[in-house]
ZADO-537193 format. One record per atom (N, C-alpha, C): residue number from 1; atom name; x, y, z; residue in three letters. Coordinates in Angstrom, 1 decimal, m for minus. Example, Ala and Ser with C-alpha at 12.3 -4.5 7.8 and 13.67 -1.06 7.14 Angstrom:
<atoms>
{atom 1 'N' {13.2 m5.7 7.8} 'ala'} {atom 1 'CA' {12.3 m4.5 7.8} 'ala'} {atom 1 'C' {13.2 m3.3 7.8} 'ala'} {atom 2 'N' {12.8 m2.2 7.1} 'ser'} {atom 2 'CA' {13.7 m1.1 7.1} 'ser'} {atom 2 'C' {12.9 0.0 7.9} 'ser'} 
</atoms>
This chain:
<atoms>
{atom 1 'N' {m3.7 20.0 7.3} 'met'} {atom 1 'CA' {m3.0 19.0 7.2} 'met'} {atom 1 'C' {m1.6 18.8 6.5} 'met'} {atom 2 'N' {m0.3 18.1 6.6} 'ser'} {atom 2 'CA' {0.8 18.5 5.5} 'ser'} {atom 2 'C' {0.5 16.7 5.6} 'ser'} {atom 3 'N' {1.0 16.1 3.8} 'leu'} {atom 3 'CA' {1.8 15.0 3.5} 'leu'} {atom 3 'C' {2.6 14.6 4.4} 'leu'} {atom 4 'N' {3.4 14.9 5.1} 'glu'} {atom 4 'CA' {4.5 14.5 6.1} 'glu'} {atom 4 'C' {4.1 14.0 7.4} 'glu'} {atom 5 'N' {2.4 13.9 7.1} 'lys'} {atom 5 'CA' {2.1 13.4 8.3} 'lys'} {atom 5 'C' {1.5 12.1 8.4} 'lys'} {atom 6 'N' {1.4 11.8 6.8} 'ile'} {atom 6 'CA' {0.5 10.7 6.1} 'ile'} {atom 6 'C' {2.0 9.3 5.7} 'ile'} {atom 7 'N' {1.4 8.4 6.3} 'val'} {atom 7 'CA' {2.8 7.5 6.5} 'val'} {atom 7 'C' {2.4 6.9 5.1} 'val'} {atom 8 'N' {3.8 6.7 4.6} 'asn'} {atom 8 'CA' {4.3 5.8 3.1} 'asn'} {atom 8 'C' {3.3 4.5 3.2} 'asn'} {atom 9 'N' {3.2 3.7 4.4} 'val'} {atom 9 'CA' {2.8 2.4 4.3} 'val'} {atom 9 'C' {1.8 2.4 5.4} 'val'} {atom 10 'N' {0.8 1.5 5.0} 'lys'} {atom 10 'CA' {m0.6 1.3 6.2} 'lys'} {atom 10 'C' {m0.8 m0.1 6.1} 'lys'} {atom 11 'N' {0.4 m0.8 6.6} 'leu'} {atom 11 'CA' {m0.5 m2.3 7.2} 'leu'} {atom 11 'C' {m1.0 m3.1 8.0} 'leu'} {atom 12 'N' {m2.0 m3.8 8.0} 'pro'} {atom 12 'CA' {m2.4 m4.3 9.3} 'pro'} {atom 12 'C' {m0.7 m5.3 9.9} 'pro'} {atom 13 'N' {m1.1 m6.0 11.3} 'glu'} {atom 13 'CA' {0.0 m6.7 11.6} 'glu'} {atom 13 'C' {0.6 m7.8 11.1} 'glu'} {atom 14 'N' {m0.3 m8.9 11.0} 'thr'} {atom 14 'CA' {m0.7 m10.2 10.5} 'thr'} {atom 14 'C' {m1.2 m10.3 9.4} 'thr'} {atom 15 'N' {m1.5 m11.2 8.6} 'gly'} {atom 15 'CA' {m2.5 m11.9 7.9} 'gly'} {atom 15 'C' {m2.1 m11.8 6.0} 'gly'} {atom 16 'N' {m3.5 m11.9 5.3} 'arg'} {atom 16 'CA' {m3.4 m12.1 4.0} 'arg'} {atom 16 'C' {m4.4 m11.1 3.6} 'arg'} {atom 17 'N' {m4.0 m9.9 2.8} 'tyr'} {atom 17 'CA' {m5.1 m8.6 2.5} 'tyr'} {atom 17 'C' {m4.4 m8.2 1.2} 'tyr'} {atom 18 'N' {m5.6 m7.6 0.5} 'lys'} {atom 18 'CA' {m5.7 m6.7 m0.9} 'lys'} {atom 18 'C' {m4.8 m5.7 m0.6} 'lys'} {atom 19 'N' {m3.9 m4.6 m1.3} 'phe'} {atom 19 'CA' {m3.4 m3.5 m1.2} 'phe'} {atom 19 'C' {m3.3 m2.8 m2.3} 'phe'} {atom 20 'N' {m3.2 m1.7 m1.9} 'val'} {atom 20 'CA' {m3.8 m0.9 m3.5} 'val'} {atom 20 'C' {m2.5 0.1 m2.9} 'val'} {atom 21 'N' {m1.7 0.5 m3.9} 'leu'} {atom 21 'CA' {m0.7 1.6 m4.1} 'leu'} {atom 21 'C' {m1.3 2.9 m4.9} 'leu'} {atom 22 'N' {m1.2 4.0 m4.1} 'val'} {atom 22 'CA' {m2.7 5.1 m4.5} 'val'} {atom 22 'C' {m1.1 6.5 m4.1} 'val'} {atom 23 'N' {m1.7 7.8 m5.3} 'asp'} {atom 23 'CA' {m1.0 8.8 m4.5} 'asp'} {atom 23 'C' {m1.6 9.7 m3.8} 'asp'} {atom 24 'N' {m1.4 10.5 m2.8} 'val'} {atom 24 'CA' {m2.4 11.2 m2.0} 'val'} {atom 24 'C' {m1.7 12.1 m2.5} 'val'} {atom 25 'N' {m2.7 14.1 m2.4} 'thr'} {atom 25 'CA' {m2.0 15.2 m2.4} 'thr'} {atom 25 'C' {m2.5 16.0 m1.7} 'thr'} {atom 26 'N' {m2.5 16.9 m1.6} 'asp'} {atom 26 'CA' {m2.5 18.5 m0.5} 'asp'} {atom 26 'C' {m3.0 19.2 m1.7} 'asp'} {atom 27 'N' {m2.6 19.6 m2.6} 'gly'} {atom 27 'CA' {m3.1 20.3 m4.2} 'gly'} {atom 27 'C' {m2.1 20.4 m4.4} 'gly'} {atom 28 'N' {m0.9 20.8 m3.9} 'glu'} {atom 28 'CA' {0.6 21.3 m4.2} 'glu'} {atom 28 'C' {1.2 20.2 m4.4} 'glu'} {atom 29 'N' {1.5 19.3 m3.9} 'asn'} {atom 29 'CA' {2.6 18.0 m3.2} 'asn'} {atom 29 'C' {2.1 16.4 m3.6} 'asn'} {atom 30 'N' {2.5 15.8 m4.0} 'thr'} {atom 30 'CA' {1.9 14.3 m4.1} 'thr'} {atom 30 'C' {3.1 13.4 m3.4} 'thr'} {atom 31 'N' {2.5 12.0 m2.7} 'lys'} {atom 31 'CA' {3.0 11.4 m2.3} 'lys'} {atom 31 'C' {2.6 10.0 m2.3} 'lys'} {atom 32 'N' {3.6 8.9 m2.4} 'pro'} {atom 32 'CA' {2.9 7.5 m2.9} 'pro'} {atom 32 'C' {2.6 6.9 m1.4} 'pro'} {atom 33 'N' {1.6 5.9 m1.6} 'val'} {atom 33 'CA' {1.3 5.6 m0.2} 'val'} {atom 33 'C' {0.9 3.8 m0.5} 'val'} {atom 34 'N' {1.5 2.9 0.4} 'leu'} {atom 34 'CA' {0.9 1.4 0.3} 'leu'} {atom 34 'C' {m0.3 1.4 1.1} 'leu'} {atom 35 'N' {m1.1 0.9 0.5} 'val'} {atom 35 'CA' {m2.6 0.5 2.0} 'val'} {atom 35 'C' {m2.7 m0.5 1.6} 'val'} {atom 36 'N' {m2.9 m1.2 2.7} 'ala'} {atom 36 'CA' {m3.4 m2.6 2.8} 'ala'} {atom 36 'C' {m4.7 m2.8 3.9} 'ala'} {atom 37 'N' {m5.5 m3.7 3.3} 'gly'} {atom 37 'CA' {m6.3 m3.8 4.7} 'gly'} {atom 37 'C' {m7.9 m5.3 4.0} 'gly'} {atom 38 'N' {m8.8 m5.0 5.2} 'pro'} {atom 38 'CA' {m9.9 m6.0 4.4} 'pro'} {atom 38 'C' {m10.3 m5.7 3.5} 'pro'} {atom 39 'N' {m11.2 m6.3 3.2} 'gly'} {atom 39 'CA' {m11.7 m6.1 1.4} 'gly'} {atom 39 'C' {m12.8 m6.7 0.5} 'gly'} {atom 40 'N' {m13.3 m6.8 0.3} 'glu'} {atom 40 'CA' {m13.6 m7.9 m1.2} 'glu'} {atom 40 'C' {m13.0 m7.5 m2.2} 'glu'} {atom 41 'N' {m13.0 m6.6 m2.3} 'tyr'} {atom 41 'CA' {m11.9 m5.5 m3.7} 'tyr'} {atom 41 'C' {m10.9 m5.1 m3.6} 'tyr'} {atom 42 'N' {m10.2 m4.9 m3.9} 'his'} {atom 42 'CA' {m9.7 m3.8 m4.1} 'his'} {atom 42 'C' {m9.8 m2.1 m3.7} 'his'} {atom 43 'N' {m10.7 m2.5 m4.4} 'gln'} {atom 43 'CA' {m11.8 m1.1 m4.4} 'gln'} {atom 43 'C' {m12.3 m0.3 m3.1} 'gln'} {atom 44 'N' {m12.7 m1.7 m2.3} 'asp'} {atom 44 'CA' {m13.2 m1.5 m0.8} 'asp'} {atom 44 'C' {m11.7 m0.9 0.0} 'asp'} {atom 45 'N' {m10.3 m1.2 0.0} 'val'} {atom 45 'CA' {m9.5 m1.1 0.4} 'val'} {atom 45 'C' {m9.1 0.5 m0.2} 'val'} {atom 46 'N' {m9.5 0.9 m1.1} 'ala'} {atom 46 'CA' {m8.9 2.3 m1.7} 'ala'} {atom 46 'C' {m10.4 3.3 m1.3} 'ala'} {atom 47 'N' {m11.2 3.1 m1.0} 'glu'} {atom 47 'CA' {m12.2 3.6 m0.7} 'glu'} {atom 47 'C' {m12.1 3.9 1.1} 'glu'} {atom 48 'N' {m11.7 2.9 2.0} 'asn'} {atom 48 'CA' {m11.7 2.6 3.6} 'asn'} {atom 48 'C' {m11.0 3.8 3.4} 'asn'} {atom 49 'N' {m9.4 3.6 2.7} 'phe'} {atom 49 'CA' {m8.7 4.8 3.1} 'phe'} {atom 49 'C' {m8.9 6.2 2.6} 'phe'} {atom 50 'N' {m9.4 6.4 1.3} 'arg'} {atom 50 'CA' {m9.8 7.7 1.3} 'arg'} {atom 50 'C' {m11.0 8.5 2.1} 'arg'} {atom 51 'N' {m11.6 7.5 2.6} 'tyr'} {atom 51 'CA' {m12.5 8.4 3.9} 'tyr'} {atom 51 'C' {m11.7 7.9 5.3} 'tyr'} {atom 52 'N' {m10.6 7.8 5.0} 'ser'} {atom 52 'CA' {m9.8 8.1 6.5} 'ser'} {atom 52 'C' {m8.9 9.1 6.4} 'ser'} {atom 53 'N' {m8.7 9.8 5.4} 'leu'} {atom 53 'CA' {m8.1 10.9 4.9} 'leu'} {atom 53 'C' {m8.3 12.0 5.7} 'leu'} {atom 54 'N' {m7.3 12.8 6.0} 'pro'} {atom 54 'CA' {m8.1 14.4 6.8} 'pro'} {atom 54 'C' {m8.2 15.3 6.3} 'pro'} {atom 55 'N' {m8.9 16.3 6.6} 'ala'} {atom 55 'CA' {m9.3 17.8 5.5} 'ala'} {atom 55 'C' {m7.7 18.0 4.8} 'ala'} {atom 56 'N' {m8.1 18.2 3.3} 'gly'} {atom 56 'CA' {m6.8 18.6 3.3} 'gly'} {atom 56 'C' {m6.1 18.0 2.3} 'gly'} {atom 57 'N' {m6.2 16.7 2.8} 'ile'} {atom 57 'CA' {m6.0 15.8 1.7} 'ile'} {atom 57 'C' {m6.6 14.8 1.0} 'ile'} {atom 58 'N' {m6.5 14.4 m0.2} 'arg'} {atom 58 'CA' {m7.1 13.5 m0.8} 'arg'} {atom 58 'C' {m6.3 12.3 m1.7} 'arg'} {atom 59 'N' {m7.1 11.7 m2.2} 'leu'} {atom 59 'CA' {m6.5 10.5 m3.1} 'leu'} {atom 59 'C' {m6.8 10.8 m4.2} 'leu'} {atom 60 'N' {m5.4 11.3 m5.3} 'ser'} {atom 60 'CA' {m5.8 11.6 m6.5} 'ser'} {atom 60 'C' {m5.3 10.2 m7.5} 'ser'} {atom 61 'N' {m5.1 9.4 m6.9} 'arg'} {atom 61 'CA' {m4.7 8.2 m8.3} 'arg'} {atom 61 'C' {m4.4 6.8 m7.6} 'arg'} {atom 62 'N' {m5.3 6.3 m8.1} 'ile'} {atom 62 'CA' {m4.8 4.9 m7.9} 'ile'} {atom 62 'C' {m4.0 4.0 m8.7} 'ile'} {atom 63 'N' {m2.4 3.8 m8.5} 'arg'} {atom 63 'CA' {m1.5 3.0 m9.3} 'arg'} {atom 63 'C' {m1.4 1.5 m10.0} 'arg'} {atom 64 'N' {m2.4 1.0 m8.2} 'gly'} {atom 64 'CA' {m2.2 m0.7 m9.4} 'gly'} {atom 64 'C' {m2.5 m1.5 m7.6} 'gly'} {atom 65 'N' {m2.5 m2.7 m7.8} 'gly'} {atom 65 'CA' {m2.4 m3.2 m6.5} 'gly'} {atom 65 'C' {m2.6 m4.6 m6.6} 'gly'} {atom 66 'N' {m2.5 m5.4 m5.3} 'gly'} {atom 66 'CA' {m2.1 m6.7 m5.1} 'gly'} {atom 66 'C' {m2.5 m7.3 m4.0} 'gly'} {atom 67 'N' {m2.0 m8.2 m3.9} 'arg'} {atom 67 'CA' {m2.2 m9.3 m2.4} 'arg'} {atom 67 'C' {m0.9 m8.8 m1.4} 'arg'} {atom 68 'N' {m0.9 m9.1 m0.3} 'val'} {atom 68 'CA' {0.0 m8.7 1.0} 'val'} {atom 68 'C' {0.0 m10.2 1.9} 'val'} {atom 69 'N' {1.0 m10.7 2.2} 'glu'} {atom 69 'CA' {0.9 m11.9 3.5} 'glu'} {atom 69 'C' {2.1 m11.0 4.3} 'glu'} {atom 70 'N' {1.7 m10.9 5.4} 'leu'} {atom 70 'CA' {2.3 m10.5 7.0} 'leu'} {atom 70 'C' {2.4 m11.7 7.7} 'leu'} {atom 71 'N' {3.6 m12.0 7.7} 'gly'} {atom 71 'CA' {4.2 m12.6 8.9} 'gly'} {atom 71 'C' {5.2 m12.0 9.6} 'gly'} {atom 72 'N' {5.2 m13.3 10.8} 'thr'} {atom 72 'CA' {6.1 m12.7 11.7} 'thr'} {atom 72 'C' {7.1 m12.7 10.9} 'thr'} {atom 73 'N' {8.1 m11.5 10.8} 'gly'} {atom 73 'CA' {9.2 m11.1 10.4} 'gly'} {atom 73 'C' {9.2 m11.7 9.2} 'gly'} {atom 74 'N' {7.9 m11.6 8.8} 'ser'} {atom 74 'CA' {8.3 m11.5 6.7} 'ser'} {atom 74 'C' {7.2 m10.5 5.8} 'ser'} {atom 75 'N' {7.2 m9.8 4.8} 'ile'} {atom 75 'CA' {6.5 m9.0 4.3} 'ile'} {atom 75 'C' {6.3 m9.7 2.5} 'ile'} {atom 76 'N' {5.1 m10.8 2.3} 'tyr'} {atom 76 'CA' {5.1 m11.2 0.6} 'tyr'} {atom 76 'C' {4.3 m10.4 0.3} 'tyr'} {atom 77 'N' {4.7 m9.5 m1.2} 'ala'} {atom 77 'CA' {3.7 m9.0 m1.9} 'ala'} {atom 77 'C' {3.9 m9.1 m3.2} 'ala'} {atom 78 'N' {2.4 m9.5 m3.6} 'phe'} {atom 78 'CA' {2.6 m10.9 m5.1} 'phe'} {atom 78 'C' {1.0 m10.0 m5.9} 'phe'} {atom 79 'N' {1.3 m10.2 m7.1} 'gly'} {atom 79 'CA' {m0.9 m10.9 m7.7} 'gly'} {atom 79 'C' {m0.4 m9.3 m8.5} 'gly'} {atom 80 'N' {m1.9 m9.0 m8.5} 'glu'} {atom 80 'CA' {m2.4 m7.9 m9.0} 'glu'} {atom 80 'C' {m4.2 m7.6 m9.1} 'glu'} {atom 81 'N' {m4.1 m6.2 m9.1} 'ser'} {atom 81 'CA' {m5.7 m6.7 m8.8} 'ser'} {atom 81 'C' {m6.5 m6.3 m10.6} 'ser'} {atom 82 'N' {m7.5 m6.9 m10.3} 'met'} {atom 82 'CA' {m8.3 m6.8 m12.0} 'met'} {atom 82 'C' {m8.7 m5.9 m11.8} 'met'} {atom 83 'N' {m9.1 m4.8 m11.1} 'gly'} {atom 83 'CA' {m9.7 m3.3 m11.4} 'gly'} {atom 83 'C' {m8.7 m2.9 m11.8} 'gly'} {atom 84 'N' {m7.9 m2.7 m11.0} 'tyr'} {atom 84 'CA' {m6.4 m1.4 m11.4} 'tyr'} {atom 84 'C' {m5.3 m2.2 m12.3} 'tyr'} {atom 85 'N' {m5.6 m3.3 m11.9} 'gly'} {atom 85 'CA' {m4.1 m3.5 m12.6} 'gly'} {atom 85 'C' {m3.0 m3.9 m11.7} 'gly'} {atom 86 'N' {m1.9 m4.3 m12.1} 'met'} {atom 86 'CA' {m0.6 m4.5 m11.2} 'met'} {atom 86 'C' {0.3 m3.2 m10.8} 'met'} {atom 87 'N' {0.7 m3.5 m9.2} 'ala'} {atom 87 'CA' {0.9 m2.1 m9.0} 'ala'} {atom 87 'C' {2.7 m2.2 m9.1} 'ala'} {atom 88 'N' {3.5 m1.2 m9.5} 'pro'} {atom 88 'CA' {5.0 m1.4 m10.2} 'pro'} {atom 88 'C' {5.2 m1.9 m9.3} 'pro'} {atom 89 'N' {6.5 m2.9 m9.2} 'gln'} {atom 89 'CA' {7.4 m3.6 m8.6} 'gln'} {atom 89 'C' {8.3 m2.5 m8.1} 'gln'} {atom 90 'N' {8.8 m2.2 m8.6} 'asp'} {atom 90 'CA' {9.8 m1.2 m8.0} 'asp'} {atom 90 'C' {9.4 m0.4 m7.0} 'asp'} {atom 91 'N' {8.0 0.3 m7.2} 'gln'} {atom 91 'CA' {7.7 1.2 m6.4} 'gln'} {atom 91 'C' {7.5 0.3 m4.9} 'gln'} {atom 92 'N' {6.7 m0.7 m5.1} 'val'} {atom 92 'CA' {6.3 m1.6 m3.8} 'val'} {atom 92 'C' {7.2 m2.0 m3.3} 'val'} {atom 93 'N' {8.1 m2.5 m3.8} 'glu'} {atom 93 'CA' {8.9 m3.1 m3.3} 'glu'} {atom 93 'C' {9.9 m1.6 m2.6} 'glu'} {atom 94 'N' {10.2 m0.5 m3.1} 'ser'} {atom 94 'CA' {11.2 0.8 m2.3} 'ser'} {atom 94 'C' {10.2 0.8 m0.9} 'ser'} {atom 95 'N' {8.7 0.9 m0.9} 'leu'} {atom 95 'CA' {8.0 1.5 m0.2} 'leu'} {atom 95 'C' {8.4 0.7 0.8} 'leu'} {atom 96 'N' {8.0 m1.2 1.0} 'leu'} {atom 96 'CA' {8.2 m1.7 1.7} 'leu'} {atom 96 'C' {9.4 m2.1 2.5} 'leu'} {atom 97 'N' {10.6 m2.1 2.0} 'arg'} {atom 97 'CA' {11.9 m1.7 2.5} 'arg'} {atom 97 'C' {12.0 m0.4 3.2} 'arg'} {atom 98 'N' {11.9 0.5 2.6} 'thr'} {atom 98 'CA' {11.9 2.0 3.6} 'thr'} {atom 98 'C' {11.1 1.3 5.2} 'thr'} {atom 99 'N' {9.5 1.1 4.3} 'tyr'} {atom 99 'CA' {8.9 0.8 5.9} 'tyr'} {atom 99 'C' {9.6 0.0 6.7} 'tyr'} {atom 100 'N' {10.4 m1.0 6.2} 'val'} {atom 100 'CA' {11.1 m2.6 6.9} 'val'} {atom 100 'C' {12.4 m1.7 8.0} 'val'} {atom 101 'N' {12.9 m0.8 7.0} 'ser'} {atom 101 'CA' {14.0 m0.1 7.9} 'ser'} {atom 101 'C' {13.8 0.8 8.6} 'ser'} {atom 102 'N' {12.8 1.2 9.0} 'glu'} {atom 102 'CA' {12.3 2.5 10.0} 'glu'} {atom 102 'C' {11.2 2.3 11.1} 'glu'} {atom 103 'N' {10.5 0.6 10.7} 'gln'} {atom 103 'CA' {9.5 0.1 11.8} 'gln'} {atom 103 'C' {9.8 m0.9 11.9} 'gln'} {atom 104 'N' {10.5 m2.0 10.8} 'lys'} {atom 104 'CA' {10.1 m3.6 11.3} 'lys'} {atom 104 'C' {11.3 m4.1 10.8} 'lys'} {atom 105 'N' {12.4 m3.4 11.4} 'his'} {atom 105 'CA' {13.8 m4.2 12.1} 'his'} {atom 105 'C' {13.7 m5.8 11.8} 'his'} {atom 106 'N' {14.6 m6.2 10.8} 'gly'} {atom 106 'CA' {14.8 m7.9 10.5} 'gly'} {atom 106 'C' {13.3 m8.1 10.1} 'gly'} {atom 107 'N' {12.6 m7.6 9.2} 'thr'} {atom 107 'CA' {11.6 m8.3 8.9} 'thr'} {atom 107 'C' {11.9 m8.6 7.4} 'thr'} {atom 108 'N' {12.2 m9.7 6.8} 'ser'} {atom 108 'CA' {12.0 m10.1 5.4} 'ser'} {atom 108 'C' {11.2 m9.3 4.3} 'ser'} {atom 109 'N' {11.4 m8.9 3.0} 'val'} {atom 109 'CA' {10.8 m8.2 2.0} 'val'} {atom 109 'C' {10.9 m9.5 0.5} 'val'} {atom 110 'N' {9.7 m9.8 0.6} 'arg'} {atom 110 'CA' {9.6 m10.3 m1.1} 'arg'} {atom 110 'C' {8.3 m9.6 m1.7} 'arg'} {atom 111 'N' {8.8 m9.2 m3.1} 'val'} {atom 111 'CA' {8.4 m8.4 m3.9} 'val'} {atom 111 'C' {7.8 m9.7 m5.3} 'val'} {atom 112 'N' {6.6 m9.7 m5.7} 'glu'} {atom 112 'CA' {6.7 m10.7 m7.3} 'glu'} {atom 112 'C' {5.5 m10.2 m7.3} 'glu'} {atom 113 'N' {4.8 m8.9 m8.2} 'met'} {atom 113 'CA' {3.9 m8.4 m8.5} 'met'} {atom 113 'C' {3.7 m9.0 m9.7} 'met'} {atom 114 'N' {2.5 m9.6 m10.3} 'gly'} {atom 114 'CA' {1.9 m10.3 m11.2} 'gly'} {atom 114 'C' {2.2 m12.0 m10.9} 'gly'} {atom 115 'N' {2.5 m12.2 m9.9} 'val'} {atom 115 'CA' {2.9 m13.8 m9.9} 'val'} {atom 115 'C' {1.5 m14.1 m8.6} 'val'} {atom 116 'N' {1.0 m15.2 m9.0} 'gly'} {atom 116 'CA' {0.3 m15.8 m8.3} 'gly'} {atom 116 'C' {m1.4 m15.1 m8.1} 'gly'} {atom 117 'N' {m2.4 m15.4 m7.1} 'tyr'} {atom 117 'CA' {m3.7 m14.7 m6.9} 'tyr'} {atom 117 'C' {m3.8 m14.7 m5.7} 'tyr'} 
</atoms>
């Protein structure tokens, strides 16, 4: 399977979740993926994603984490992971804005990494 089939952003529909920003690779190419989901720790979110990857694709690096609140018409990413550190603000914002422009037209995006808990 090629990296092109892996989505750049994987979010539940609504709620408040932990997220991690990871790099996935096929051995030759790498791409960033922002993934959110249930879990007591950011490691739980990363591990669940790792186990969901198809053969030939692996998680190569965890770049940081935070929390995301998903409402009707809004996405708010903030905070940081105690275990993985703060995800880079510019990359989180870029991935979320691209996701919104491609799949969630009219959704507002606010990113404040390092703010709040």
